[in-house]
Backbone bond lengths (Angstrom), bond angles and torsions (degrees), N, CA, C in turn:
res aa  C-N    CA-C-N  psi(-1)  N-CA   C-N-CA  omega(-1)  CA-C   N-CA-C  phi
1 M - - - 1.410 - - 1.514 112.24 -
2 N 1.289 117.36 -40.93 1.459 118.86 -179.52 1.524 110.36 -66.52
3 F 1.292 118.37 -32.85 1.448 122.51 179.17 1.527 110.15 -63.84
4 D 1.358 117.75 -42.99 1.423 121.46 178.20 1.522 112.51 -64.34
5 L 1.288 116.99 -38.02 1.477 121.60 176.80 1.529 110.21 -64.52
6 I 1.293 115.35 -42.63 1.500 120.58 179.75 1.520 107.95 -62.00
7 M 1.314 117.32 -46.66 1.469 121.48 -176.53 1.535 109.50 -63.68
8 L 1.340 117.93 -40.11 1.476 119.19 179.31 1.475 110.57 -65.96
9 M 1.341 117.78 -39.27 1.446 119.83 -178.94 1.543 111.94 -71.68
10 A 1.293 117.25 -29.49 1.489 121.84 178.40 1.530 111.40 -81.09
11 G 1.316 116.18 -10.13 1.473 121.08 179.68 1.512 112.64 81.73
12 G 1.313 118.31 20.03 1.436 120.81 -175.92 1.536 112.99 -102.10
13 G 1.307 120.74 -3.82 1.426 115.70 -177.03 1.500 112.90 -127.03
14 G 1.149 124.89 112.57 1.484 124.11 -179.48 1.496 109.33 152.02
15 A 1.302 115.71 134.22 1.450 120.29 179.25 1.530 112.61 -82.83
16 D 1.340 115.18 -11.64 1.491 116.29 -177.82 1.558 112.04 -84.29
17 Q 1.257 117.00 -2.23 1.497 120.59 179.51 1.522 108.45 -80.74
18 K 1.368 116.99 127.69 1.463 120.98 -177.89 1.488 108.64 -127.16
19 G 1.340 117.16 132.72 1.462 120.31 175.61 1.514 113.15 81.38
20 G 1.298 119.01 6.95 1.492 123.11 -176.58 1.501 110.75 -62.96
21 G 1.319 118.79 -39.14 1.425 122.31 -177.27 1.544 111.05 -69.81
22 A 1.322 117.34 -40.45 1.442 122.96 178.67 1.528 109.82 -65.60
23 T 1.315 117.10 -42.79 1.458 121.59 178.91 1.540 111.65 -61.75
24 Q 1.312 114.42 -41.09 1.478 118.28 177.68 1.516 112.68 -66.22
25 L 1.318 116.66 -37.14 1.435 121.56 176.57 1.514 112.71 -63.03
26 I 1.355 113.92 -46.18 1.474 120.33 178.99 1.522 110.36 -60.77
27 F 1.372 115.98 -45.81 1.441 120.35 177.74 1.498 112.39 -60.88
28 L 1.334 119.79 -42.01 1.456 122.84 177.54 1.518 109.78 -66.15
29 G 1.278 118.07 -39.60 1.492 120.18 176.03 1.491 112.82 -62.13
30 L 1.318 117.80 -43.03 1.463 121.35 176.02 1.523 113.02 -61.25
31 I 1.311 116.71 -39.54 1.489 121.20 178.23 1.536 107.77 -63.48
32 I 1.298 119.14 -44.59 1.459 123.50 178.99 1.541 110.78 -59.54
33 V 1.303 114.72 -46.41 1.525 119.33 -179.61 1.511 109.03 -62.48
34 V 1.289 119.26 -47.10 1.491 122.80 -179.20 1.521 107.81 -61.35
35 F 1.296 116.42 -46.17 1.508 120.60 -179.92 1.523 110.39 -59.13
36 Y 1.352 117.64 -41.22 1.454 118.90 -179.68 1.525 110.99 -65.32
37 F 1.340 119.59 -48.55 1.419 121.71 -175.97 1.519 115.58 -72.48
38 F 1.333 118.30 -23.15 1.472 119.81 177.47 1.503 114.52 -99.90
39 M 1.288 119.54 -17.86 1.460 121.66 -173.72 1.555 112.57 -120.54
40 I 1.292 116.87 -57.23 1.472 120.88 -172.60 1.518 112.27 -74.68
41 R 1.334 117.78 -49.05 1.452 121.77 -174.59 1.557 110.60 -62.43
42 P 1.348 119.50 -47.62 1.482 117.06 178.06 1.541 113.86 -62.09
43 Q 1.308 116.77 -35.17 1.464 119.17 179.08 1.499 110.68 -68.07
44 M 1.333 118.97 -38.99 1.489 120.33 176.10 1.505 111.49 -63.60
45 K 1.322 116.41 -39.67 1.465 122.55 179.03 1.533 109.62 -63.38
46 K 1.317 117.04 -43.83 1.467 121.73 -179.74 1.541 110.35 -64.95
47 T 1.268 117.78 -42.30 1.445 123.06 179.18 1.536 109.51 -63.81
48 K 1.287 117.81 -43.16 1.469 121.59 178.54 1.535 111.92 -61.10
49 E 1.316 115.36 -43.06 1.475 120.45 -179.68 1.498 111.34 -65.78
50 A 1.367 119.78 -38.71 1.423 124.75 179.23 1.485 109.60 -66.35
51 K 1.326 118.70 -41.05 1.471 122.65 177.30 1.512 110.64 -62.47
52 K 1.316 116.01 -45.30 1.483 121.34 178.26 1.517 110.32 -60.09
53 F 1.355 118.12 -43.62 1.441 121.96 179.79 1.496 110.30 -61.69
54 R 1.288 121.28 -47.62 1.456 124.89 -179.92 1.493 113.61 -63.52
55 E 1.334 116.57 -35.67 1.464 119.72 177.11 1.500 112.30 -70.28
56 S 1.380 117.65 -24.90 1.436 120.01 -177.87 1.554 114.39 -83.46
57 L 1.332 116.42 -8.84 1.427 119.46 -179.46 1.546 109.89 -68.52
58 K 1.350 115.16 143.22 1.473 119.39 -177.51 1.491 108.77 -141.76
59 K 1.334 115.40 170.22 1.460 121.95 177.89 1.508 110.55 -58.01
60 G 1.378 114.92 133.92 1.461 121.38 179.47 1.522 111.55 99.82
61 D 1.307 122.04 -14.46 1.438 124.61 180.00 1.534 109.55 -72.11
62 K 1.353 117.98 137.74 1.436 120.70 174.80 1.521 107.14 -92.72
63 V 1.345 114.66 130.29 1.456 121.39 -173.39 1.523 111.35 -129.23
64 I 1.364 113.73 161.23 1.473 121.38 171.21 1.553 104.33 -122.75
65 T 1.346 115.68 129.68 1.424 120.06 179.68 1.544 110.86 -85.60
66 I 1.280 117.93 169.69 1.476 123.09 -179.70 1.531 110.57 -65.33
67 G 1.315 116.04 -21.98 1.455 120.35 176.99 1.509 115.34 -86.01
68 G 1.377 113.80 -6.13 1.454 118.65 179.23 1.512 116.40 98.55
69 L 1.315 118.45 2.54 1.456 121.93 179.57 1.496 109.39 -76.97
70 H 1.336 116.24 134.50 1.491 123.71 176.38 1.523 107.49 -102.85
71 G 1.296 115.76 138.49 1.436 118.67 179.97 1.512 111.33 -170.22
72 R 1.299 115.01 175.68 1.476 123.47 176.54 1.533 110.35 -119.42
73 I 1.308 114.06 134.47 1.458 120.43 -179.17 1.517 109.48 -66.77
74 V 1.332 118.85 120.12 1.443 120.73 -179.29 1.527 109.97 -110.92
75 E 1.298 117.97 -19.81 1.436 121.70 -178.12 1.539 109.91 -150.16
76 D 1.324 115.69 131.14 1.423 121.67 174.67 1.503 107.35 -101.02
77 S 1.361 115.33 86.91 1.463 119.29 -169.54 1.522 114.49 -58.80
78 N 1.294 116.16 -53.05 1.451 119.92 177.60 1.542 109.02 -156.28
79 E 1.266 118.80 -159.01 1.487 122.17 -175.04 1.513 111.78 -70.69
80 T 1.360 118.04 -20.96 1.432 119.10 -172.88 1.525 116.37 -114.73
81 T 1.365 118.02 -12.65 1.425 119.83 -175.29 1.569 111.67 -130.75
82 F 1.347 112.84 159.28 1.439 122.57 174.37 1.519 108.90 -129.07
83 V 1.313 117.50 157.00 1.442 119.75 163.81 1.526 107.43 -114.88
84 I 1.397 114.69 122.27 1.425 117.78 179.91 1.507 109.68 -111.62
85 E 1.294 114.97 152.49 1.473 121.88 178.33 1.531 108.89 -110.39
86 T 1.359 114.53 124.09 1.432 119.08 -178.38 1.543 110.70 -86.43
87 E 1.288 118.68 -179.73 1.437 123.02 -174.77 1.516 112.27 -62.63
88 G 1.297 119.14 -37.27 1.484 121.57 -178.13 1.533 112.12 -79.07
89 G 1.334 118.14 2.50 1.432 121.60 -179.42 1.545 115.41 91.54
90 G 1.325 114.75 1.39 1.435 118.67 179.50 1.522 110.15 -77.35
91 R 1.329 113.46 149.76 1.473 117.22 -178.94 1.515 108.50 -116.86
92 I 1.322 113.45 136.99 1.459 120.57 -177.48 1.536 107.99 -131.46
93 K 1.356 113.27 135.95 1.452 120.47 176.91 1.540 107.42 -95.06
94 I 1.334 114.78 120.62 1.441 120.99 179.34 1.520 113.95 -124.48
95 E 1.290 115.80 159.79 1.484 120.77 176.26 1.545 108.70 -77.82
96 R 1.252 114.25 144.30 1.485 119.42 179.32 1.506 112.56 -57.62
97 V 1.331 119.08 -34.92 1.454 121.90 -179.13 1.517 111.74 -71.59
98 A 1.349 118.22 -11.02 1.426 121.18 179.65 1.530 114.96 -82.17
99 V 1.317 114.47 -6.48 1.507 120.73 179.12 1.561 107.51 -78.93
100 A 1.302 116.22 120.91 1.482 123.39 -178.06 1.554 108.67 -90.43
101 S 1.309 118.99 -45.49 1.471 119.48 -177.00 1.506 110.52 -156.96
102 N 1.343 113.04 165.58 1.427 120.59 175.39 1.558 106.57 -98.53
103 V 1.339 117.32 130.79 1.450 121.16 -173.70 1.514 112.59 -57.76
104 S 1.333 116.22 -36.97 1.459 120.69 -179.26 1.536 111.21 -65.78
105 E 1.301 117.41 -22.32 1.482 120.68 -179.46 1.538 110.67 -89.96
106 V 1.339 118.89 -15.22 1.468 121.03 -176.75 1.519 107.08 -85.88
107 S 1.291 115.35 125.04 1.528 120.76 176.22 1.483 109.77 -106.78
108 I 1.286 115.54 136.70 1.494 121.89 -178.59 1.551 107.07 -89.42
109 Q 1.321 114.46 126.05 1.455 120.11 179.10 1.554 109.68 -87.62
110 K 1.338 118.59 131.68 1.430 121.24 177.74 1.526 112.21 -111.17
């Protein structure tokens, strides 16, 4: 008896229901569209902008890595790595994706 009541409440049991499947498909489609425009599309845009930023880095740019290291790019080794020089004169080879920001673009709020 409880199962019949649950099925009636869920809209799954009864021959008098018309268009229930189409309504559910439309609702599911709307959820997918909303999910795409609010979740997937902005993430793709953000990823594209980050890739463009990393490709625009060149020798001499001052950068901050995701680990917090500050340095200046002294060598663009290949498509995936940089060599940066830190304040003490040390050189570190890092992955291009480890660059978080360009120091000239970072503004200090007072």
